[in-house]
Backbone and ligand atoms as CSV (ligand in chain L), in Angstrom:
chain,resi,resn,atom,element,x,y,z
A,1,UNK,N,N,-84.563,-23.582,-43.885
A,1,UNK,CA,C,-85.920,-23.056,-43.716
A,1,UNK,C,C,-85.952,-21.613,-44.210
A,2,UNK,N,N,-86.883,-21.298,-45.052
A,2,UNK,CA,C,-86.965,-19.932,-45.570
A,2,UNK,C,C,-88.017,-19.147,-44.803
A,3,UNK,N,N,-87.893,-17.855,-44.843
A,3,UNK,CA,C,-88.851,-17.004,-44.148
A,3,UNK,C,C,-89.275,-15.877,-45.072
A,4,UNK,N,N,-90.504,-15.472,-44.949
A,4,UNK,CA,C,-90.986,-14.361,-45.755
A,4,UNK,C,C,-90.804,-13.036,-45.014
A,5,UNK,N,N,-90.312,-13.121,-43.762
A,5,UNK,CA,C,-90.119,-11.895,-42.993
A,5,UNK,C,C,-88.893,-11.138,-43.477
A,6,UNK,N,N,-89.003,-9.853,-43.596
A,6,UNK,CA,C,-87.844,-9.009,-43.830
A,6,UNK,C,C,-87.519,-8.348,-42.507
A,7,UNK,N,N,-86.376,-8.700,-41.954
A,7,UNK,CA,C,-86.021,-8.164,-40.643
A,7,UNK,C,C,-85.102,-6.964,-40.808
A,8,UNK,N,N,-85.457,-5.904,-40.145
A,8,UNK,CA,C,-84.593,-4.736,-40.160
A,8,UNK,C,C,-83.273,-5.110,-39.490
A,9,UNK,N,N,-82.161,-4.630,-40.067
A,9,UNK,CA,C,-80.872,-4.981,-39.454
A,9,UNK,C,C,-80.718,-4.369,-38.073
A,10,UNK,N,N,-79.884,-5.048,-37.263
A,10,UNK,CA,C,-79.556,-4.517,-35.942
A,10,UNK,C,C,-79.013,-3.102,-36.122
A,11,UNK,N,N,-79.497,-2.182,-35.307
A,11,UNK,CA,C,-79.066,-0.794,-35.411
A,11,UNK,C,C,-80.116,0.100,-36.047
A,12,UNK,N,N,-81.133,-0.526,-36.689
A,12,UNK,CA,C,-82.214,0.267,-37.274
A,12,UNK,C,C,-82.968,0.996,-36.172
A,13,UNK,N,N,-83.315,2.265,-36.429
A,13,UNK,CA,C,-84.016,3.039,-35.404
A,13,UNK,C,C,-85.492,3.207,-35.728
A,14,UNK,N,N,-86.317,3.056,-34.702
A,14,UNK,CA,C,-87.755,3.307,-34.808
A,14,UNK,C,C,-88.096,4.273,-33.675
A,15,UNK,N,N,-88.204,5.552,-33.977
A,15,UNK,CA,C,-88.446,6.519,-32.916
A,15,UNK,C,C,-87.283,6.494,-31.941
A,16,UNK,N,N,-87.574,6.252,-30.666
A,16,UNK,CA,C,-86.519,6.197,-29.663
A,16,UNK,C,C,-85.887,4.819,-29.530
A,17,UNK,N,N,-86.422,3.830,-30.254
A,17,UNK,CA,C,-85.907,2.468,-30.176
A,17,UNK,C,C,-84.786,2.250,-31.184
A,18,UNK,N,N,-83.818,1.441,-30.793
A,18,UNK,CA,C,-82.797,0.949,-31.714
A,18,UNK,C,C,-82.841,-0.570,-31.658
A,19,UNK,N,N,-82.936,-1.223,-32.805
A,19,UNK,CA,C,-82.991,-2.685,-32.843
A,19,UNK,C,C,-81.641,-3.252,-32.406
A,20,UNK,N,N,-81.663,-4.151,-31.409
A,20,UNK,CA,C,-80.431,-4.766,-30.903
A,20,UNK,C,C,-80.336,-6.247,-31.266
A,21,UNK,N,N,-81.463,-6.890,-31.416
A,21,UNK,CA,C,-81.442,-8.329,-31.698
A,21,UNK,C,C,-82.853,-8.749,-32.102
A,22,UNK,N,N,-82.932,-9.868,-32.780
A,22,UNK,CA,C,-84.247,-10.391,-33.119
A,22,UNK,C,C,-84.516,-11.610,-32.267
A,23,UNK,N,N,-85.746,-11.797,-31.885
A,23,UNK,CA,C,-86.085,-12.933,-31.036
A,23,UNK,C,C,-87.035,-13.849,-31.789
A,24,UNK,N,N,-87.400,-14.893,-31.133
A,24,UNK,CA,C,-88.353,-15.839,-31.699
A,24,UNK,C,C,-89.713,-15.173,-31.856
A,25,UNK,N,N,-90.544,-15.801,-32.647
A,25,UNK,CA,C,-91.919,-15.349,-32.760
A,25,UNK,C,C,-92.641,-15.611,-31.452
A,26,UNK,N,N,-93.633,-14.814,-31.183
A,26,UNK,CA,C,-94.427,-15.069,-29.984
A,26,UNK,C,C,-95.475,-16.135,-30.297
A,27,UNK,N,N,-96.355,-16.390,-29.334
A,27,UNK,CA,C,-97.291,-17.501,-29.511
A,27,UNK,C,C,-98.317,-17.235,-30.608
A,28,UNK,N,N,-98.395,-16.003,-31.080
A,28,UNK,CA,C,-99.299,-15.691,-32.186
A,28,UNK,C,C,-98.559,-15.703,-33.517
A,29,UNK,N,N,-97.279,-16.102,-33.479
A,29,UNK,CA,C,-96.501,-16.171,-34.710
A,29,UNK,C,C,-95.974,-14.825,-35.179
A,30,UNK,N,N,-96.072,-13.817,-34.321
A,30,UNK,CA,C,-95.584,-12.496,-34.718
A,30,UNK,C,C,-94.122,-12.342,-34.362
A,31,UNK,N,N,-93.359,-11.782,-35.303
A,31,UNK,CA,C,-91.928,-11.606,-35.106
A,31,UNK,C,C,-91.664,-10.475,-34.104
A,32,UNK,N,N,-90.723,-10.703,-33.211
A,32,UNK,CA,C,-90.419,-9.679,-32.213
A,32,UNK,C,C,-88.957,-9.299,-32.279
A,33,UNK,N,N,-88.646,-8.095,-31.844
A,33,UNK,CA,C,-87.262,-7.639,-31.811
A,33,UNK,C,C,-86.913,-7.164,-30.408
A,34,UNK,N,N,-85.651,-7.406,-30.027
A,34,UNK,CA,C,-85.135,-6.808,-28.798
A,34,UNK,C,C,-84.670,-5.407,-29.167
A,35,UNK,N,N,-85.228,-4.406,-28.508
A,35,UNK,CA,C,-84.890,-3.028,-28.835
A,35,UNK,C,C,-84.393,-2.311,-27.585
A,36,UNK,N,N,-83.552,-1.306,-27.825
A,36,UNK,CA,C,-83.032,-0.504,-26.724
A,36,UNK,C,C,-83.560,0.911,-26.880
A,37,UNK,N,N,-84.123,1.421,-25.807
A,37,UNK,CA,C,-84.627,2.792,-25.800
A,37,UNK,C,C,-83.449,3.755,-25.670
A,38,UNK,N,N,-83.676,5.011,-26.029
A,38,UNK,CA,C,-82.625,6.018,-25.867
A,38,UNK,C,C,-82.161,6.119,-24.421
A,39,UNK,N,N,-83.010,5.727,-23.468
A,39,UNK,CA,C,-82.648,5.805,-22.052
A,39,UNK,C,C,-81.802,4.614,-21.628
A,40,UNK,N,N,-81.628,3.602,-22.515
A,40,UNK,CA,C,-80.806,2.454,-22.180
A,40,UNK,C,C,-81.600,1.256,-21.718
A,41,UNK,N,N,-82.919,1.390,-21.654
A,41,UNK,CA,C,-83.767,0.294,-21.201
A,41,UNK,C,C,-84.092,-0.616,-22.391
A,42,UNK,N,N,-84.075,-1.912,-22.166
A,42,UNK,CA,C,-84.370,-2.875,-23.219
A,42,UNK,C,C,-85.808,-3.370,-23.127
A,43,UNK,N,N,-86.344,-3.767,-24.244
A,43,UNK,CA,C,-87.683,-4.341,-24.267
A,43,UNK,C,C,-87.802,-5.245,-25.483
A,44,UNK,N,N,-88.830,-6.075,-25.473
A,44,UNK,CA,C,-89.137,-6.912,-26.627
A,44,UNK,C,C,-90.437,-6.385,-27.226
A,45,UNK,N,N,-90.370,-5.997,-28.483
A,45,UNK,CA,C,-91.522,-5.373,-29.123
A,45,UNK,C,C,-91.823,-6.116,-30.423
A,46,UNK,N,N,-93.091,-6.268,-30.705
A,46,UNK,CA,C,-93.509,-6.896,-31.961
A,46,UNK,C,C,-93.084,-6.012,-33.131
A,47,UNK,N,N,-92.450,-6.643,-34.135
A,47,UNK,CA,C,-91.913,-5.878,-35.266
A,47,UNK,C,C,-92.990,-5.018,-35.922
A,48,UNK,N,N,-94.202,-5.556,-36.067
A,48,UNK,CA,C,-95.273,-4.805,-36.727
A,48,UNK,C,C,-95.558,-3.503,-35.984
A,49,UNK,N,N,-95.489,-3.548,-34.642
A,49,UNK,CA,C,-95.750,-2.342,-33.860
A,49,UNK,C,C,-94.661,-1.302,-34.066
A,50,UNK,N,N,-93.425,-1.785,-34.293
A,50,UNK,CA,C,-92.328,-0.856,-34.569
A,50,UNK,C,C,-92.531,-0.204,-35.929
A,51,UNK,N,N,-92.826,-1.046,-36.927
A,51,UNK,CA,C,-92.967,-0.536,-38.292
A,51,UNK,C,C,-94.121,0.452,-38.395
A,52,UNK,N,N,-95.193,0.180,-37.668
A,52,UNK,CA,C,-96.369,1.052,-37.759
A,52,UNK,C,C,-96.299,2.233,-36.791
A,53,UNK,N,N,-95.194,2.297,-36.028
A,53,UNK,CA,C,-95.024,3.437,-35.130
A,53,UNK,C,C,-95.895,3.378,-33.893
A,54,UNK,N,N,-96.437,2.182,-33.581
A,54,UNK,CA,C,-97.271,2.059,-32.378
A,54,UNK,C,C,-96.415,2.042,-31.125
A,55,UNK,N,N,-95.162,1.646,-31.280
A,55,UNK,CA,C,-94.240,1.622,-30.154
A,55,UNK,C,C,-93.010,2.417,-30.548
A,56,UNK,N,N,-92.733,3.501,-29.841
A,56,UNK,CA,C,-91.599,4.353,-30.213
A,56,UNK,C,C,-90.599,4.541,-29.087
A,57,UNK,N,N,-90.978,4.150,-27.868
A,57,UNK,CA,C,-90.044,4.243,-26.746
A,57,UNK,C,C,-90.574,3.376,-25.616
A,58,UNK,N,N,-89.734,3.224,-24.565
A,58,UNK,CA,C,-90.143,2.340,-23.484
A,58,UNK,C,C,-91.274,2.965,-22.672
A,59,UNK,N,N,-91.978,2.130,-21.953
A,59,UNK,CA,C,-93.120,2.603,-21.172
A,59,UNK,C,C,-92.721,3.693,-20.163
A,60,UNK,N,N,-91.656,3.457,-19.381
A,60,UNK,CA,C,-91.258,4.508,-18.425
A,60,UNK,C,C,-90.979,5.840,-19.116
A,61,UNK,N,N,-90.347,5.808,-20.307
A,61,UNK,CA,C,-90.074,7.062,-21.013
A,61,UNK,C,C,-91.378,7.706,-21.450
A,62,UNK,N,N,-92.335,6.877,-21.885
A,62,UNK,CA,C,-93.577,7.472,-22.362
A,62,UNK,C,C,-94.394,8.057,-21.219
A,63,UNK,N,N,-94.162,7.578,-20.001
A,63,UNK,CA,C,-94.871,8.201,-18.874
A,63,UNK,C,C,-93.931,9.126,-18.096
A,64,UNK,N,N,-92.745,9.341,-18.675
A,64,UNK,CA,C,-91.808,10.336,-18.131
A,64,UNK,C,C,-91.396,10.053,-16.680
A,65,UNK,N,N,-91.082,8.804,-16.408
A,65,UNK,CA,C,-90.518,8.475,-15.096
A,65,UNK,C,C,-89.076,8.985,-15.057
A,66,UNK,N,N,-88.633,9.382,-13.904
A,66,UNK,CA,C,-87.294,9.956,-13.824
A,66,UNK,C,C,-86.230,8.927,-14.165
A,67,UNK,N,N,-85.249,9.372,-14.917
A,67,UNK,CA,C,-84.200,8.504,-15.407
A,67,UNK,C,C,-83.373,7.931,-14.255
A,68,UNK,N,N,-83.141,8.713,-13.261
A,68,UNK,CA,C,-82.339,8.266,-12.124
A,68,UNK,C,C,-82.963,7.040,-11.469
A,69,UNK,N,N,-84.277,7.077,-11.312
A,69,UNK,CA,C,-84.955,5.969,-10.660
A,69,UNK,C,C,-84.870,4.704,-11.504
A,70,UNK,N,N,-85.004,4.840,-12.810
A,70,UNK,CA,C,-84.919,3.685,-13.697
A,70,UNK,C,C,-83.580,2.992,-13.562
A,71,UNK,N,N,-82.528,3.778,-13.548
A,71,UNK,CA,C,-81.200,3.171,-13.502
A,71,UNK,C,C,-81.003,2.417,-12.193
A,72,UNK,N,N,-81.560,2.914,-11.123
A,72,UNK,CA,C,-81.447,2.224,-9.843
A,72,UNK,C,C,-82.162,0.872,-9.904
A,73,UNK,N,N,-83.332,0.854,-10.525
A,73,UNK,CA,C,-84.095,-0.392,-10.627
A,73,UNK,C,C,-83.381,-1.426,-11.491
A,74,UNK,N,N,-82.678,-0.928,-12.511
A,74,UNK,CA,C,-82.041,-1.842,-13.453
A,74,UNK,C,C,-80.789,-2.499,-12.885
A,75,UNK,N,N,-80.306,-1.995,-11.788
A,75,UNK,CA,C,-79.081,-2.549,-11.218
A,75,UNK,C,C,-79.457,-3.708,-10.296
A,76,UNK,N,N,-79.248,-4.915,-10.758
A,76,UNK,CA,C,-79.611,-6.071,-9.946
A,76,UNK,C,C,-78.372,-6.554,-9.200
A,77,UNK,N,N,-78.438,-6.696,-7.874
A,77,UNK,CA,C,-77.284,-7.156,-7.116
A,77,UNK,C,C,-76.938,-8.602,-7.454
A,78,UNK,N,N,-75.655,-8.909,-7.455
A,78,UNK,CA,C,-75.174,-10.264,-7.717
A,78,UNK,C,C,-75.695,-10.839,-9.035
A,79,UNK,N,N,-75.893,-9.977,-9.996
A,79,UNK,CA,C,-76.453,-10.447,-11.251
A,79,UNK,C,C,-75.414,-11.227,-12.048
A,80,UNK,N,N,-75.817,-12.403,-12.525
A,80,UNK,CA,C,-74.952,-13.155,-13.416
A,80,UNK,C,C,-75.406,-12.981,-14.844
A,81,UNK,N,N,-76.535,-12.324,-15.006
A,81,UNK,CA,C,-77.083,-12.094,-16.334
A,81,UNK,C,C,-77.131,-10.598,-16.582
A,82,UNK,N,N,-77.006,-10.227,-17.857
A,82,UNK,CA,C,-77.193,-8.835,-18.207
A,82,UNK,C,C,-78.676,-8.573,-18.433
A,83,UNK,N,N,-79.039,-7.315,-18.307
A,83,UNK,CA,C,-80.434,-6.918,-18.481
A,83,UNK,C,C,-80.971,-7.395,-19.826
A,84,UNK,N,N,-80.196,-7.175,-20.877
A,84,UNK,CA,C,-80.697,-7.531,-22.220
A,84,UNK,C,C,-80.820,-9.046,-22.380
A,85,UNK,N,N,-79.988,-9.804,-21.646
A,85,UNK,CA,C,-80.114,-11.262,-21.706
A,85,UNK,C,C,-81.424,-11.708,-21.072
A,86,UNK,N,N,-81.790,-11.063,-19.979
A,86,UNK,CA,C,-83.034,-11.433,-19.310
A,86,UNK,C,C,-84.235,-11.069,-20.190
A,87,UNK,N,N,-84.118,-9.967,-20.925
A,87,UNK,CA,C,-85.180,-9.601,-21.869
A,87,UNK,C,C,-85.368,-10.742,-22.876
A,88,UNK,N,N,-84.261,-11.258,-23.398
A,88,UNK,CA,C,-84.334,-12.360,-24.366
A,88,UNK,C,C,-84.886,-13.622,-23.720
A,89,UNK,N,N,-84.452,-13.898,-22.480
A,89,UNK,CA,C,-84.932,-15.093,-21.772
A,89,UNK,C,C,-86.441,-15.011,-21.579
A,90,UNK,N,N,-86.930,-13.844,-21.190
A,90,UNK,CA,C,-88.373,-13.691,-20.990
A,90,UNK,C,C,-89.123,-13.882,-22.315
A,91,UNK,N,N,-88.529,-13.411,-23.392
A,91,UNK,CA,C,-89.174,-13.581,-24.702
A,91,UNK,C,C,-89.268,-15.063,-25.048
A,92,UNK,N,N,-88.213,-15.820,-24.697
A,92,UNK,CA,C,-88.202,-17.253,-25.021
A,92,UNK,C,C,-89.160,-18.028,-24.132
A,93,UNK,N,N,-89.262,-17.634,-22.859
A,93,UNK,CA,C,-90.255,-18.256,-21.979
A,93,UNK,C,C,-91.645,-18.003,-22.546
A,94,UNK,N,N,-91.880,-16.754,-22.954
A,94,UNK,CA,C,-93.187,-16.370,-23.479
A,94,UNK,C,C,-93.518,-17.147,-24.751
A,95,UNK,N,N,-92.477,-17.479,-25.509
A,95,UNK,CA,C,-92.685,-18.204,-26.761
A,95,UNK,C,C,-92.901,-19.694,-26.520
A,96,UNK,N,N,-92.778,-20.130,-25.263
A,96,UNK,CA,C,-93.079,-21.514,-24.924
A,96,UNK,C,C,-91.876,-22.442,-24.912
A,97,UNK,N,N,-90.663,-21.880,-24.958
A,97,UNK,CA,C,-89.485,-22.741,-24.884
A,97,UNK,C,C,-89.368,-23.347,-23.491
A,98,UNK,N,N,-88.755,-24.530,-23.419
A,98,UNK,CA,C,-88.607,-25.164,-22.105
A,98,UNK,C,C,-87.528,-24.457,-21.288
A,99,UNK,N,N,-87.706,-24.472,-19.966
A,99,UNK,CA,C,-86.757,-23.821,-19.079
A,99,UNK,C,C,-85.368,-24.425,-19.228
A,100,UNK,N,N,-85.320,-25.754,-19.377
A,100,UNK,CA,C,-84.036,-26.452,-19.473
A,100,UNK,C,C,-83.284,-26.012,-20.728
A,101,UNK,N,N,-84.015,-25.873,-21.834
A,101,UNK,CA,C,-83.397,-25.460,-23.088
A,101,UNK,C,C,-82.833,-24.046,-22.988
A,102,UNK,N,N,-83.586,-23.159,-22.361
A,102,UNK,CA,C,-83.131,-21.774,-22.203
A,102,UNK,C,C,-81.930,-21.730,-21.261
A,103,UNK,N,N,-82.037,-22.457,-20.146
A,103,UNK,CA,C,-80.961,-22.466,-19.151
A,103,UNK,C,C,-79.649,-22.941,-19.772
A,104,UNK,N,N,-79.743,-23.957,-20.641
A,104,UNK,CA,C,-78.547,-24.493,-21.286
A,104,UNK,C,C,-77.844,-23.450,-22.136
A,105,UNK,N,N,-78.635,-22.661,-22.865
A,105,UNK,CA,C,-78.054,-21.646,-23.742
A,105,UNK,C,C,-77.330,-20.548,-22.979
A,106,UNK,N,N,-77.796,-20.253,-21.773
A,106,UNK,CA,C,-77.200,-19.155,-21.005
A,106,UNK,C,C,-76.275,-19.663,-19.902
A,107,UNK,N,N,-76.073,-21.003,-19.860
A,107,UNK,CA,C,-75.224,-21.610,-18.831
A,107,UNK,C,C,-75.669,-21.199,-17.431
A,108,UNK,N,N,-76.970,-21.235,-17.219
A,108,UNK,CA,C,-77.519,-20.955,-15.896
A,108,UNK,C,C,-78.400,-22.141,-15.515
A,109,UNK,N,N,-78.798,-22.219,-14.248
A,109,UNK,CA,C,-79.629,-23.347,-13.836
A,109,UNK,C,C,-81.072,-23.120,-14.262
A,110,UNK,N,N,-81.801,-24.226,-14.457
A,110,UNK,CA,C,-83.203,-24.055,-14.837
A,110,UNK,C,C,-83.989,-23.429,-13.681
A,111,UNK,N,N,-83.430,-23.557,-12.463
A,111,UNK,CA,C,-84.062,-22.885,-11.320
A,111,UNK,C,C,-84.000,-21.360,-11.499
A,112,UNK,N,N,-82.874,-20.884,-12.010
A,112,UNK,CA,C,-82.744,-19.444,-12.262
A,112,UNK,C,C,-83.792,-18.981,-13.277
A,113,UNK,N,N,-83.959,-19.789,-14.347
A,113,UNK,CA,C,-84.956,-19.443,-15.362
A,113,UNK,C,C,-86.353,-19.490,-14.742
A,114,UNK,N,N,-86.562,-20.495,-13.893
A,114,UNK,CA,C,-87.850,-20.630,-13.219
A,114,UNK,C,C,-88.143,-19.413,-12.335
A,115,UNK,N,N,-87.104,-18.935,-11.646
A,115,UNK,CA,C,-87.274,-17.751,-10.798
A,115,UNK,C,C,-87.640,-16.522,-11.623
A,116,UNK,N,N,-87.038,-16.432,-12.808
A,116,UNK,CA,C,-87.380,-15.318,-13.708
A,116,UNK,C,C,-88.829,-15.462,-14.149
A,117,UNK,N,N,-89.204,-16.701,-14.501
A,117,UNK,CA,C,-90.552,-16.945,-14.990
A,117,UNK,C,C,-91.605,-16.608,-13.922
A,118,UNK,N,N,-91.315,-16.985,-12.667
A,118,UNK,CA,C,-92.266,-16.762,-11.580
A,118,UNK,C,C,-92.218,-15.346,-11.040
A,119,UNK,N,N,-91.245,-14.566,-11.490
A,119,UNK,CA,C,-91.167,-13.188,-11.015
A,119,UNK,C,C,-90.424,-13.042,-9.698
A,120,UNK,N,N,-89.693,-14.109,-9.275
A,120,UNK,CA,C,-88.911,-13.983,-8.039
A,120,UNK,C,C,-87.650,-13.171,-8.282
A,121,UNK,N,N,-87.156,-13.216,-9.508
A,121,UNK,CA,C,-85.996,-12.416,-9.894
A,121,UNK,C,C,-86.350,-11.593,-11.127
A,122,UNK,N,N,-85.665,-10.482,-11.280
A,122,UNK,CA,C,-85.761,-9.675,-12.503
A,122,UNK,C,C,-87.200,-9.247,-12.810
A,123,UNK,N,N,-87.935,-8.934,-11.764
A,123,UNK,CA,C,-89.323,-8.486,-11.967
A,123,UNK,C,C,-89.411,-7.241,-12.828
A,124,UNK,N,N,-88.362,-6.395,-12.744
A,124,UNK,CA,C,-88.409,-5.101,-13.434
A,124,UNK,C,C,-88.141,-5.232,-14.926
A,125,UNK,N,N,-87.683,-6.425,-15.352
A,125,UNK,CA,C,-87.453,-6.616,-16.784
A,125,UNK,C,C,-88.804,-6.881,-17.465
A,126,UNK,N,N,-89.116,-6.129,-18.494
A,126,UNK,CA,C,-90.449,-6.256,-19.094
A,126,UNK,C,C,-90.645,-7.572,-19.828
A,127,UNK,N,N,-91.846,-8.115,-19.712
A,127,UNK,CA,C,-92.244,-9.258,-20.525
A,127,UNK,C,C,-92.630,-8.738,-21.895
A,128,UNK,N,N,-92.565,-9.609,-22.928
A,128,UNK,CA,C,-93.089,-9.190,-24.233
A,128,UNK,C,C,-94.526,-8.703,-24.062
A,129,UNK,N,N,-94.866,-7.633,-24.757
A,129,UNK,CA,C,-96.161,-7.009,-24.500
A,129,UNK,C,C,-97.336,-7.938,-24.837
A,130,UNK,N,N,-97.073,-8.948,-25.660
A,130,UNK,CA,C,-98.150,-9.852,-26.051
A,130,UNK,C,C,-98.329,-11.018,-25.074
A,131,UNK,N,N,-97.387,-11.148,-24.093
A,131,UNK,CA,C,-97.382,-12.331,-23.248
A,131,UNK,C,C,-98.412,-12.218,-22.133
A,132,UNK,N,N,-99.407,-13.081,-22.177
A,132,UNK,CA,C,-100.439,-13.077,-21.136
A,132,UNK,C,C,-100.085,-14.118,-20.090
A,133,UNK,N,N,-99.816,-13.675,-18.880
A,133,UNK,CA,C,-99.459,-14.617,-17.826
A,133,UNK,C,C,-100.688,-15.069,-17.052
L,1,ZN,ZN,ZN,-86.807,4.765,-22.387
């Protein structure tokens, strides 16, 4: 399958963001990237917004929330998933992938994915900005 998208390589910087991974298209067919802010927080941002400079850092950084507080929120007790993995999982849920398919890829139960989807776990991990719940 060919694509007309030109994806910036992992490591490309857009303002305070560094591209860490590419994700599936969202429900509008727009390509998204997993990016890491200079503060260490991950997010899923539409590539077009990165290229046009509409998104240059994470929301907490843009509203100048204290860094200490962010790090406390990001530490999930008994976590079997990394923060950036949950960012990717949320992007895949938003893209309409089945819970079972996502769970299989991460070797977790579909109940775990369901808990993420319902916001019972990992509430602090951002959803793709285009995802309307
Ligand atoms: Zn940040």
